[in-house]
Backbone bond lengths (Angstrom), bond angles and torsions (degrees), N, CA, C in turn:
res aa  C-N    CA-C-N  psi(-1)  N-CA   C-N-CA  omega(-1)  CA-C   N-CA-C  phi
1 M - - - 1.455 - - 1.526 106.88 -
2 D 1.347 114.67 131.70 1.473 118.82 -177.92 1.525 111.02 -81.93
3 I 1.299 116.24 172.89 1.467 122.86 -174.99 1.522 111.33 -66.41
4 F 1.323 117.69 -35.84 1.462 120.49 -179.18 1.532 111.49 -67.77
5 T 1.304 117.05 -41.90 1.469 121.18 177.85 1.533 109.57 -63.37
6 M 1.325 116.00 -44.04 1.459 119.28 178.29 1.521 111.47 -62.75
7 A 1.313 116.82 -39.23 1.476 120.13 178.58 1.519 111.04 -64.25
8 I 1.322 117.14 -38.58 1.466 120.71 178.81 1.521 109.73 -65.83
9 W 1.335 117.56 -44.84 1.462 121.16 178.43 1.526 111.21 -61.63
10 I 1.294 117.32 -46.25 1.463 120.89 -179.79 1.516 110.99 -62.29
11 G 1.353 115.78 -46.26 1.481 120.31 178.33 1.515 110.82 -60.24
12 T 1.326 117.12 -43.02 1.460 120.79 179.75 1.539 111.16 -61.56
13 I 1.297 116.39 -44.05 1.482 121.11 -179.69 1.531 109.86 -64.51
14 I 1.315 116.25 -43.29 1.479 120.01 179.45 1.531 110.22 -60.83
15 F 1.340 117.10 -48.20 1.461 119.77 -178.46 1.519 111.60 -68.40
16 L 1.332 118.20 -32.30 1.462 121.72 177.06 1.538 110.27 -66.23
17 V 1.309 117.32 -43.82 1.460 121.00 178.07 1.533 109.33 -64.46
18 F 1.343 117.00 -42.58 1.459 120.42 177.98 1.519 110.42 -60.85
19 S 1.325 117.04 -44.06 1.467 120.89 179.28 1.521 110.92 -63.50
20 L 1.322 117.30 -40.90 1.471 120.68 178.95 1.518 111.39 -62.99
21 T 1.322 117.29 -38.85 1.458 120.43 179.75 1.530 111.92 -71.53
22 K 1.329 114.79 -30.69 1.480 119.88 -179.30 1.516 111.11 -74.41
23 N 1.355 116.49 -51.88 1.466 120.51 -178.94 1.516 109.03 -153.84
24 K 1.314 115.67 99.76 1.467 122.07 -174.40 1.539 112.02 -63.88
25 E 1.300 118.22 -41.76 1.457 121.41 -177.52 1.532 112.81 -67.59
26 K 1.326 117.21 -44.36 1.469 119.70 177.87 1.541 110.95 -63.31
27 T 1.305 115.90 -39.47 1.465 119.85 179.67 1.519 110.81 -64.88
28 K 1.334 117.73 -43.01 1.462 120.73 177.04 1.514 111.51 -62.44
29 T 1.336 117.10 -41.53 1.459 121.20 177.86 1.523 110.20 -62.64
30 A 1.320 116.59 -45.57 1.480 120.00 179.73 1.521 111.66 -62.78
31 L 1.322 117.47 -39.96 1.465 120.89 178.45 1.530 110.90 -65.58
32 K 1.328 117.10 -40.68 1.477 120.69 178.29 1.528 109.68 -62.50
33 M 1.363 116.62 -42.60 1.458 120.38 178.82 1.537 110.64 -64.18
34 A 1.320 116.20 -42.72 1.468 120.46 -179.03 1.542 110.73 -63.85
35 F 1.315 117.54 -45.20 1.456 120.19 177.98 1.510 111.43 -64.41
36 G 1.325 116.73 -35.87 1.475 120.49 177.29 1.520 111.00 -63.81
37 M 1.327 116.49 -44.79 1.467 119.87 178.32 1.507 110.93 -65.49
38 G 1.335 116.83 -39.68 1.465 120.72 178.12 1.533 111.05 -62.56
39 K 1.333 115.88 -41.81 1.456 120.26 178.69 1.535 110.59 -63.94
40 N 1.314 117.21 -37.88 1.473 120.53 178.23 1.517 111.59 -67.31
41 M 1.345 117.32 -34.05 1.457 121.56 -177.98 1.522 112.27 -82.82
42 L 1.311 117.53 -16.25 1.455 122.05 -173.79 1.510 112.92 -56.81
43 I 1.312 118.51 -44.94 1.451 121.53 -179.56 1.514 111.37 -63.00
44 S 1.351 116.06 -42.93 1.462 119.74 179.42 1.537 110.58 -63.54
45 I 1.308 116.84 -44.75 1.463 120.86 -178.82 1.526 110.90 -64.26
46 L 1.322 117.15 -45.05 1.449 120.17 178.64 1.524 111.48 -64.57
47 S 1.322 117.10 -35.68 1.484 121.06 177.05 1.508 110.80 -62.95
48 I 1.339 115.99 -43.03 1.474 120.08 179.95 1.516 110.37 -65.97
49 I 1.328 117.35 -43.05 1.476 120.61 179.47 1.533 109.02 -62.50
50 L 1.332 116.77 -42.99 1.470 120.80 179.17 1.511 110.12 -61.71
51 L 1.336 116.90 -44.75 1.462 121.08 -179.27 1.532 111.33 -62.59
52 I 1.319 116.77 -44.02 1.465 120.81 178.92 1.516 109.43 -63.66
53 G 1.329 117.23 -42.54 1.469 119.96 177.78 1.503 112.21 -61.41
54 L 1.323 116.39 -39.92 1.455 121.07 178.94 1.533 110.59 -65.66
55 V 1.326 116.06 -45.38 1.470 119.93 179.20 1.543 109.71 -61.30
56 L 1.334 116.89 -44.70 1.461 119.95 -179.21 1.524 111.57 -68.94
57 A 1.344 118.01 -25.71 1.466 120.19 176.40 1.517 110.33 -74.76
58 L 1.352 116.62 -41.18 1.445 120.16 -179.64 1.533 112.27 -77.83
59 L 1.304 115.66 -32.84 1.465 121.95 -179.16 1.526 108.10 -128.20
60 P 1.329 118.17 84.66 1.479 120.61 -174.66 1.532 111.82 -58.63
61 P 1.340 116.00 150.93 1.462 119.86 178.85 1.520 113.95 -53.67
62 E 1.345 116.80 -34.07 1.472 120.43 179.40 1.526 110.36 -64.15
63 Q 1.326 116.86 -37.50 1.457 120.96 178.32 1.513 110.82 -69.02
64 I 1.333 116.70 -41.69 1.470 120.52 175.67 1.524 109.46 -60.87
65 A 1.337 116.91 -44.70 1.465 121.63 179.47 1.507 111.33 -60.34
66 G 1.351 116.30 -42.30 1.458 120.44 178.85 1.517 111.60 -61.89
67 F 1.323 116.92 -40.31 1.471 121.01 178.44 1.533 110.88 -66.19
68 V 1.333 116.84 -45.30 1.437 122.01 -177.98 1.520 111.95 -66.11
69 E 1.349 116.19 -39.23 1.476 120.74 -179.31 1.515 112.21 -63.76
70 K 1.340 118.08 -28.21 1.462 120.79 -178.96 1.517 112.07 -75.55
71 Q 1.308 117.84 -14.92 1.468 122.72 -177.72 1.533 110.68 -89.16
72 N 1.307 113.97 157.44 1.456 120.43 169.14 1.530 107.13 -62.34
73 V 1.330 118.03 144.50 1.470 121.18 -176.60 1.531 110.44 -57.90
74 L 1.311 118.37 -42.53 1.460 120.90 179.91 1.521 111.27 -64.50
75 V 1.333 117.26 -43.21 1.458 121.64 178.98 1.536 109.80 -64.30
76 A 1.336 117.07 -44.52 1.449 121.94 179.32 1.515 111.30 -62.67
77 T 1.328 115.54 -39.35 1.462 120.58 -179.49 1.516 111.38 -66.82
78 I 1.321 116.98 -46.40 1.462 120.75 179.74 1.544 110.31 -66.59
79 A 1.332 116.94 -41.32 1.476 119.40 177.03 1.513 111.41 -62.67
80 S 1.328 117.49 -42.29 1.456 120.63 177.93 1.515 110.81 -65.37
81 A 1.317 117.37 -39.73 1.471 121.37 178.02 1.540 110.46 -64.62
82 L 1.301 117.65 -42.15 1.476 120.16 178.39 1.521 110.54 -64.94
83 F 1.340 117.50 -40.72 1.448 119.85 177.81 1.531 110.45 -64.17
84 G 1.342 116.86 -37.41 1.459 120.42 177.30 1.514 113.42 -64.82
85 T 1.346 117.46 -31.31 1.462 120.27 -178.09 1.539 111.55 -71.81
86 I 1.318 117.22 -28.08 1.468 118.73 -177.30 1.516 112.06 -98.06
87 T 1.316 116.99 0.52 1.468 121.09 -179.76 1.505 108.92 -102.87
88 L 1.307 116.36 139.83 1.461 120.36 178.15 1.546 107.90 -120.23
89 I 1.322 114.74 96.19 1.458 121.18 179.50 1.536 107.57 -128.84
90 P 1.306 118.20 132.57 1.465 119.65 178.29 1.531 110.19 -60.71
91 A 1.322 116.53 148.23 1.464 121.47 -176.06 1.534 112.36 -59.47
92 F 1.319 118.09 -35.83 1.450 119.08 -177.19 1.534 111.77 -69.66
93 I 1.305 117.72 -14.11 1.473 121.40 173.05 1.534 109.39 -97.66
94 A 1.344 116.46 -33.36 1.461 120.70 -177.05 1.527 112.44 -65.85
95 F 1.332 117.85 -39.47 1.452 120.41 -177.83 1.540 112.15 -61.21
96 P 1.338 118.50 -50.00 1.478 117.24 176.71 1.535 113.14 -63.73
97 L 1.336 117.09 -33.82 1.449 120.42 177.84 1.521 111.33 -62.76
98 V 1.316 116.14 -45.75 1.474 121.16 178.73 1.518 108.86 -65.65
99 G 1.334 118.77 -38.89 1.452 121.43 176.64 1.520 111.42 -58.99
100 T 1.328 116.78 -40.35 1.460 121.99 177.35 1.522 110.53 -63.24
101 L 1.323 116.21 -43.23 1.468 121.29 179.59 1.541 110.92 -64.34
102 V 1.320 116.94 -43.22 1.466 120.75 -179.91 1.528 108.53 -65.40
103 D 1.314 117.97 -43.54 1.473 121.15 178.31 1.518 111.26 -60.13
104 A 1.342 116.35 -31.43 1.461 121.03 -179.44 1.521 112.32 -79.37
105 G 1.334 117.32 -11.87 1.455 119.85 176.76 1.518 115.83 117.54
106 V 1.326 118.76 1.15 1.451 120.18 175.36 1.519 107.04 -67.99
107 G 1.322 116.55 136.57 1.460 120.73 -178.26 1.516 113.45 -63.38
108 I 1.317 114.67 158.18 1.473 121.59 -179.40 1.526 110.79 -62.34
109 V 1.320 117.57 -45.84 1.459 120.79 -174.66 1.524 112.31 -61.54
110 P 1.360 119.50 -51.65 1.466 117.63 176.82 1.533 113.22 -63.88
111 S 1.331 116.49 -34.73 1.471 119.27 179.24 1.520 111.34 -65.17
112 V 1.307 117.37 -44.51 1.456 121.47 178.66 1.525 110.89 -66.52
113 A 1.332 117.26 -37.52 1.463 120.06 176.42 1.509 110.67 -62.20
114 F 1.326 117.22 -43.43 1.471 121.48 176.94 1.522 110.69 -60.61
115 L 1.329 116.56 -48.38 1.457 120.70 -176.57 1.536 112.67 -65.53
116 T 1.310 116.14 -43.95 1.466 117.81 -176.91 1.518 112.24 -69.45
117 T 1.336 117.15 -39.53 1.469 117.82 177.33 1.525 111.03 -70.39
118 L 1.316 115.13 -31.56 1.463 119.75 178.70 1.531 110.37 -61.12
119 T 1.326 116.44 -38.14 1.461 119.67 -176.99 1.524 113.25 -96.62
120 M 1.338 118.73 -17.66 1.478 120.28 -175.87 1.507 114.89 -107.99
121 V 1.324 118.45 -26.82 1.472 121.44 -174.21 1.522 107.12 -115.11
122 G 1.339 115.87 137.77 1.469 117.41 -177.06 1.499 114.20 -134.84
123 V 1.312 116.77 95.85 1.470 120.71 173.36 1.526 109.30 -71.41
124 V 1.338 115.93 -39.10 1.472 120.28 -178.84 1.510 110.43 -66.28
125 T 1.318 117.37 -37.52 1.469 120.48 -177.90 1.531 112.46 -91.21
126 F 1.319 117.36 3.29 1.468 121.56 -177.97 1.532 113.26 -55.17
127 P 1.334 120.15 -47.74 1.465 119.65 -178.77 1.541 113.30 -59.24
128 L 1.326 115.96 -42.23 1.465 118.70 -179.40 1.528 110.11 -69.01
129 E 1.325 116.74 -41.05 1.465 120.69 179.83 1.527 110.10 -64.70
130 K 1.344 116.19 -41.12 1.466 120.98 178.70 1.536 110.69 -60.89
131 K 1.322 115.85 -42.09 1.449 121.48 -178.84 1.530 110.91 -64.38
132 E 1.341 115.55 -42.37 1.464 119.98 -176.04 1.529 114.15 -79.86
133 F 1.345 117.11 -37.66 1.439 120.27 -172.39 1.535 115.17 -115.10
134 G 1.317 116.60 -11.59 1.471 120.03 -179.00 1.532 111.12 99.00
135 I 1.325 114.89 156.47 1.456 121.35 -175.19 1.515 112.10 -67.08
136 K 1.334 117.51 -43.16 1.470 119.83 -176.63 1.514 111.67 -62.46
137 F 1.333 116.48 -48.01 1.459 120.21 179.37 1.522 110.62 -59.57
138 T 1.339 116.47 -45.42 1.457 121.77 -176.07 1.524 111.77 -62.40
139 V 1.347 114.88 -46.31 1.484 118.64 -179.79 1.513 110.88 -64.66
140 V 1.328 117.04 -44.82 1.472 120.40 -178.76 1.525 110.85 -64.51
141 R 1.345 117.60 -44.68 1.445 121.37 -179.23 1.532 111.12 -62.63
142 N 1.319 116.56 -46.20 1.470 119.96 -179.19 1.526 111.29 -67.96
143 G 1.334 117.58 -39.34 1.458 121.15 178.91 1.519 112.14 -64.03
144 L 1.337 115.34 -47.34 1.463 119.62 178.98 1.536 110.45 -66.55
145 S 1.317 117.71 -36.61 1.457 120.69 178.43 1.525 110.57 -63.24
146 F 1.337 117.11 -40.42 1.466 121.53 178.88 1.525 110.12 -63.93
147 I 1.327 117.16 -45.43 1.465 121.01 -179.81 1.518 110.67 -63.99
148 F 1.336 117.29 -44.29 1.467 120.69 178.88 1.541 111.22 -67.02
149 A 1.318 117.43 -32.92 1.440 120.22 178.12 1.546 110.82 -62.42
150 I 1.330 114.86 -43.38 1.484 119.95 177.81 1.539 109.19 -64.51
151 A 1.332 117.02 -43.88 1.458 120.74 178.21 1.521 112.27 -61.12
152 I 1.311 116.57 -43.52 1.486 121.71 178.35 1.540 109.27 -61.54
153 A 1.328 116.76 -43.25 1.452 120.70 -179.47 1.530 110.77 -61.91
154 L 1.322 116.47 -43.79 1.475 120.93 -179.86 1.527 110.83 -65.28
155 V 1.313 116.78 -41.62 1.461 121.30 178.36 1.521 110.82 -63.84
156 M 1.337 115.94 -43.55 1.463 119.79 178.36 1.538 111.16 -62.36
157 G 1.332 115.72 -35.58 1.464 119.79 176.83 1.509 112.18 -62.79
158 V 1.311 117.73 -33.01 1.458 121.86 178.20 1.541 110.30 -78.29
159 I 1.345 116.17 -39.79 1.460 119.90 -177.22 1.519 112.16 -70.51
160 I 1.341 116.61 -42.87 1.478 119.38 -173.98 1.480 111.18 -89.10
């Protein structure tokens, strides 16, 4: 366990104890609500993990890396970014997935493009976002997010 994870655990425990001393009933209610939400999300999370495992079993990271390596970096980056925009994977699953792809040999730039569009651009969530914020806002936000995702990927390629 790294230092950051330990710091988060320690901070969580400290704030939980503080909350319990402040108001025991509210803390218990909040914990019950949190566990209830976690239980509701468990099936979705496990489904996503299973789906990613299945995809990686059918299409190993080395094979994905081989395909991406044959492409021009710009083409691979844009293709990875487009794939990231249509995929809906929670960030806590996306980071290890991208780490697996990088370890298998996928370049940093396409990997970062995939990751940033995965977390910043949402084709799957577009209808809900359009309903809540309007079409103009949604199109502008997603368009700018896509452009910035490509820029971030290119900058990371220079930095790393």
